[in-house]
C-alpha positions in Angstrom: -7.6 -1.9 -5.9 -10.9 -2.7 -5.1 -12.9 -0.4 -2.8 -12.6 -2.7 0.5 -8.6 -2.7 -0.1 -8.4 0.8 -0.7 -10.4 1.8 2.0 -8.0 -0.1 4.3 -5.1 1.3 2.6 -6.2 5.3 3.5 -7.6 3.7 7.2 -4.0 2.9 7.4 -2.8 6.2 6.0 -4.8 8.0 8.2 -3.3 5.6 11.2 -0.2 6.5 10.2 -1.1 10.3 10.4 -0.4 10.6 6.1 -4.2 12.0 6.5 -6.5 13.5 8.3 -9.9 11.3 9.5 -11.6 14.8 7.7 -9.6 14.5 4.7 -11.1 10.3 3.7 -14.6 11.0 6.0 -14.4 14.4 2.8 -13.6 11.3 0.1 -16.1 9.4 0.8 -19.3 11.7 0.8 -17.4 12.7 -2.5 -17.8 9.2 -3.7 -21.0 8.9 -2.6 -22.0 11.7 -3.9 -20.5 10.5 -7.4 -21.6 7.1 -6.9 -25.5 8.9 -7.3 -24.1 10.0 -10.6 -22.9 6.9 -11.7 -19.9 7.3 -11.2 -17.3 4.8 -9.7 -14.4 6.9 -9.1 -11.3 5.9 -6.6 -10.9 7.1 -3.2 -7.0 7.8 -4.6 -8.5 9.4 -7.4 -11.1 11.7 -5.6 -8.2 12.6 -2.9 -5.8 14.0 -5.4 -8.4 15.6 -7.6 -9.0 17.4 -4.3 -5.5 18.4 -3.5 -5.5 15.8 -0.4 -2.2 14.1 -1.5 -0.6 14.3 -4.8 -0.4 11.0 -6.9 3.5 10.5 -6.1 3.1 10.3 -2.6 -0.1 8.6 -3.0 2.0 5.5 -5.5 5.2 5.4 -3.1 3.0 4.8 0.1 1.5 2.3 -1.5 4.5 1.0 -2.2 5.8 1.5 1.8 3.0 0.7 3.4 2.8 3.9 4.3 6.0 5.1 5.4 7.6 8.6 4.5 10.9 7.3 3.1 14.1 9.2 1.8 14.4 9.6 -1.8 17.3 7.1 -2.4 19.8 8.5 -5.8 20.1 5.0 -8.2 17.6 2.6 -5.9 13.8 1.7 -7.2 11.8 1.2 -4.0 9.7 -2.0 -4.5 7.9 -2.9 -0.8 7.9 -2.5 2.8 9.4 -5.3 3.7 9.5 -5.4 7.8 8.9 -3.0 10.6 10.4 -3.0 14.0 10.2 -1.2 17.3 13.4 1.8 16.1 12.9 0.9 12.0 11.4 -0.4 9.3 12.9 -2.6 6.5 12.4 -1.9 2.8 13.1 -4.2 -0.7 14.7 -1.5 -3.1 16.6 -2.3 -6.7 20.0 -1.5 -6.5 20.3 -0.5 -10.2 24.1 0.1 -10.4 24.5 -3.3 -9.5 21.4 -5.2 -11.1 20.0 -6.7 -7.8 17.9 -6.7 -4.9 18.8 -5.3 -1.0 17.5 -4.6 1.9 17.2 -1.1 3.6 17.1 0.0 7.0 15.7 2.6 7.6 16.0 4.3 11.5 12.1 5.9 13.0 12.1 9.9 12.9 11.2 9.6 16.3 14.0 7.3 17.5 16.3 8.9 15.7 15.7 11.2 18.5 17.8 9.4 20.9 21.1 9.7 20.4 22.0 5.8 22.4 19.5 4.5 19.1 21.0 6.6 16.8 24.3 4.9 18.4 23.2 1.4 18.4 21.5 1.6 14.5 24.9 2.5 13.3 26.9 0.2 16.1 25.1 -2.8 14.0 25.9 -1.4 10.7 29.2 -1.2 11.1 29.4 -4.5 12.7 27.6 -6.1 9.9 29.7 -4.8 7.1 33.0 -6.1 8.3 31.5 -9.7 8.3 31.8 -12.1 6.4 30.0 -15.2 7.0 27.8 -17.6 5.2 24.7 -17.4 7.5 24.9 -14.0 8.8 23.2 -11.2 6.7 25.6 -9.6 5.2 26.1 -5.2 5.4 27.2 -3.4 2.8 27.1 0.5 3.8 25.4 3.0 5.8 24.8 6.6 6.9 22.8 9.5 6.7 20.3 10.1 3.4 18.1 13.9 3.5 18.7 13.6 7.4 17.1 10.0 7.8 19.4 6.9 8.8 20.0 4.3 6.4 21.7 0.6 6.5 21.9 -1.1 3.2 22.6 -5.1 3.3 21.9 -8.5 2.0 18.1 -9.3 0.7 17.3 -12.4 1.6 14.8 -14.4 -0.7 13.3 -16.3 2.2 11.3 -15.8 5.7 11.8 -15.6 8.9 11.3 -18.6 10.9 8.7 -16.6 13.2 7.2 -16.0 10.0 7.1 -19.8 9.0 5.1 -19.9 12.6 2.5 -17.7 12.1 1.6 -19.8 9.5 1.0 -22.3 11.2 4.2 -24.6 10.5 6.3 -26.9 11.9 9.4 -29.0 11.4 10.7 -32.6 11.9 13.8 -32.8 13.3 15.6 -33.7 10.4 15.1 -29.9 9.6 15.2 -28.4 12.5 18.0 -29.8 13.3 19.1 -28.6 9.8 18.1 -24.9 10.8 20.0 -24.6 13.9 23.4 -26.7 12.8 23.9 -22.9 10.7 22.4 -21.0 13.0 24.7 -22.2 15.8 27.6 -21.8 13.2 27.0 -18.0 12.5 26.8 -18.0 16.8 30.5 -19.5 16.7 31.7 -17.2 13.7 30.3 -14.2 15.8 32.3 -15.7 19.6 35.1 -16.1 17.4 34.4 -11.9 16.7 34.9 -11.4 20.4 30.1 -10.5 19.7 27.2 -12.0 21.8 23.7 -11.6 19.5 21.8 -11.1 22.6 18.7 -11.7 20.8 18.4 -14.9 19.4 14.9 -15.8 18.3 12.9 -17.4 16.0 12.3 -13.4 13.8 16.1 -13.5 14.1 16.4 -16.9 11.5 15.8 -16.4 8.1 15.5 -19.4 6.3 15.8 -18.8 2.3 14.2 -20.7 -0.3 18.1 -22.8 -1.0 17.5 -23.8 2.4 20.1 -21.4 3.5 20.0 -20.1 7.0 21.0 -16.5 8.2 20.8 -15.0 11.2 20.0 -11.3 11.2 19.2 -7.8 13.4 22.5 -7.8 15.1 20.6 -4.5 16.9 21.4 -6.1 21.2 24.6 -7.5 19.9 27.4 -6.4 22.4 31.1 -7.2 22.7 32.2 -9.8 24.6 35.0 -8.7 27.1 34.6 -4.8 26.0 33.7 -3.5 29.6 31.0 -3.9 32.0 28.6 -4.0 29.6 29.7 -4.4 26.5 29.4 -2.1 23.9 26.4 -1.2 25.4 24.8 2.1 27.0 25.3 2.0 30.5 22.9 -0.5 32.2 21.0 -0.2 35.4 21.9 -3.3 36.7 18.3 -5.5 37.1 17.9 -4.3 33.3 17.0 -6.9 31.0 17.5 -6.5 27.6 16.4 -9.0 25.1 13.2 -10.9 24.0 11.2 -12.2 27.2 10.6 -15.9 25.5 14.2 -17.1 24.9 16.7 -15.2 26.9 18.6 -17.6 29.8 18.2 -17.1 33.2 21.1 -15.3 33.7 20.3 -12.6 30.6 16.6 -12.6 32.6 18.3 -11.4 35.8 19.9 -8.7 34.2 23.7 -10.3 34.4 26.1 -7.8 32.6 29.0 -11.4 32.4 27.1 -12.9 29.8 29.3 -15.0 27.0 28.4 -17.4 24.6 26.1 -20.3 27.0 23.3 -17.1 27.0 23.1 -17.3 23.0 23.2 -20.8 23.1 19.8 -21.2 25.6 18.2 -19.3 23.1 19.1 -21.2 20.2 17.2 -24.4 22.4 14.0 -22.5 23.4 14.0 -21.6 19.6 14.6 -25.6 18.7 12.1 -26.6 21.1 9.2 -23.9 19.5 10.2 -25.1 15.8 9.3 -28.8 16.9 7.4 -28.8 19.5 5.3 -26.4 17.9 4.7 -23.4 20.8 7.1 -21.5 23.7 8.7 -23.2 26.9 7.7 -20.6 29.0 4.9 -18.4 28.5 2.6 -16.1 30.9 0.3 -12.7 31.8 3.5 -10.5 30.5 7.0 -10.6 29.8 8.0 -10.2 33.8 6.0 -13.6 34.3 7.6 -15.3 31.2 11.0 -14.3 32.6 10.6 -15.3 36.0 9.5 -18.7 34.7 12.7 -18.5 32.3 14.3 -18.2 35.6 12.6 -20.7 38.1 10.8 -23.4 36.1 11.6 -26.5 34.4 11.4 -27.4 31.1 8.4 -29.6 31.0 9.7 -33.2 30.4 6.2 -35.2 30.3 5.5 -32.4 27.0 8.7 -33.5 25.3 7.8 -36.6 26.0 4.2 -36.5 24.7 4.9 -35.0 21.7 7.0 -37.9 21.0 10.2 -35.9 20.2 13.0 -38.2 20.1 15.8 -38.7 22.6 18.3 -37.3 20.8 16.1 -34.4 20.1 15.0 -34.1 23.9 18.9 -34.6 24.1 19.5 -31.5 22.9 16.7 -29.2 24.2 17.8 -30.0 27.0 21.3 -29.4 26.9 21.4 -26.1 25.3 18.4 -24.7 28.0 19.6 -25.9 31.2 19.5 -23.5 33.9 22.7 -23.7 35.1 24.7 -22.6 32.4 28.4 -24.3 33.6 26.0 -27.6 32.6 24.8 -26.3 29.6 26.8 -26.3 26.4 29.9 -24.2 27.5 30.6 -23.3 23.6 28.8 -23.5 20.2 31.9 -26.2 19.4 30.3 -28.9 21.7 27.0 -28.5 19.7 27.4 -28.5 16.4 30.2 -31.5 17.5 26.8 -32.9 18.7 24.7 -32.1 15.8 27.0 -33.9 12.9 27.4 -37.0 15.2 23.8 -37.3 14.7 24.0 -36.4 11.5 26.2 -38.4 10.3 24.9 -41.9 12.7 21.9 -41.7 10.4 23.7 -42.1 7.5 26.4 -44.8 8.8 26.1 -47.3 5.6 27.8 -44.5 3.5 30.1 -42.5 5.6 33.9 -43.3 5.7 36.2 -41.6 8.8 38.9 -41.5 6.9 37.1 -38.5 4.4 39.0 -35.4 4.9 37.9 -32.3 6.2 35.8 -30.8 2.5 34.6 -34.5 1.7 32.8 -34.7 5.7 31.6 -31.0 4.6 29.7 -32.3 1.6 28.8 -35.6 3.5 26.8 -33.8 6.7 25.4 -31.6 4.2 24.6 -34.5 1.6 21.1 -35.6 3.6 19.9 -31.8 3.0 21.0 -30.8 -0.4 21.3 -32.7 -3.5 24.8 -32.5 -5.3 25.8 -34.2 -9.0 27.2 -36.3 -7.9 24.2 -38.3 -5.3 21.8 -38.2 -8.3 21.8 -42.5 -7.4 21.1 -42.2 -4.0 17.9 -41.6 -2.0 18.3 -37.9 -1.0 15.2 -36.3 2.1 13.3 -33.8 1.0 14.7 -30.3 2.1 13.6 -28.3 4.7 10.2 -27.0 4.0 8.2 -26.5 7.0 4.5 -28.2 6.8 1.7 -27.1 8.6 1.3 -28.1 12.0 -1.0 -30.9 13.5 -2.5 -31.9 16.2 -0.9 -29.2 18.4 -3.1 -27.2 21.0 -2.8 -23.5 20.5 -1.4 -22.1 23.5 -2.0 -18.0 25.0 1.0 -15.8 24.8 2.0 -13.2 26.8 2.7 -9.4 25.3 6.0 -10.2 22.1 8.6 -7.6 21.0 12.2 -7.4 21.9 11.8 -5.4 25.7 14.0 -3.4 28.6 12.3 -4.2 31.4 13.8 -4.1 34.9 12.9 -7.8 36.9 13.9 -8.5 40.0 14.0 -11.5 41.1 
């Protein structure tokens, strides 16, 4: 590790409270004295030599991104792969099954809240019982050395948000393919009476093999189970979700949310995928939510980016303010997207195909198969560098529990 990287690492340890500032300054002073004698010694070796930290603890912090993670027998820590406000996610090797898994660990300060602990375990139990190719699979959950831990499927890929941050965008076919899989996940959750409530690019993963996985049910609730589903009791004007993607009714803090709210959020995600910008922005989350409620989508922005009429229609109908006009259920949206894909393959489509062939046909444009080697296959869902799209300032981002009075 270079001195610059090591200095950043030690700075991170100070910020996270793993080492004191004075201890790091002492290491730097010692390094300077050794350098005057012609000795080039790393900060890590000096810190261990001065008994400021053990070599084992340093090695752990390098893998965990400075997090204190509990020892997990039978699992080998590989790297930290994500962090949210309430928990961090790590990649582990599960030795018994020789597979990588993702382990979500609740932060110690968050575990002090009974509501957060219950929410964490509720998500774990929900994902453990769910079975769908487009929903991340949970394996098991519990406590390790007093820490709340949830072990789930490791996804070899990136979130759409990660790709967007790298200035990637998607052509319309690729975006529709992603949304088609995501809405199938929403349809499955709906069949289980589950409302996700936090559909956004950061919670949609794209695997290397172009399979989409919906993740993070931390804000999910059970539809029809009391006034607030599976939630703690909330004030009537409390909004849950991520400001840039929540539906108008969600922004108003309504308690009678249904699957149409998730469809709206998916529409906002589709908008960002194809246009490379957010549908609504503001100086803070409250302003964004106000615009979700009051402002209309800019047709000129959609047309100005040369969005096809079909894509314009999808976005408008998914994000219409009045949920009675919006897609009423996932099946309607799935049918429209499949019809769009089918329409582009009319030369090879046969109406007499059975259901299995029909499903294979719909997937055909995106994934080659053994019996399609002679057919021209468009490229898979590979994001490309964004070109010619102006940079947009965004407001404070992140999951929010804010109060908004319209």
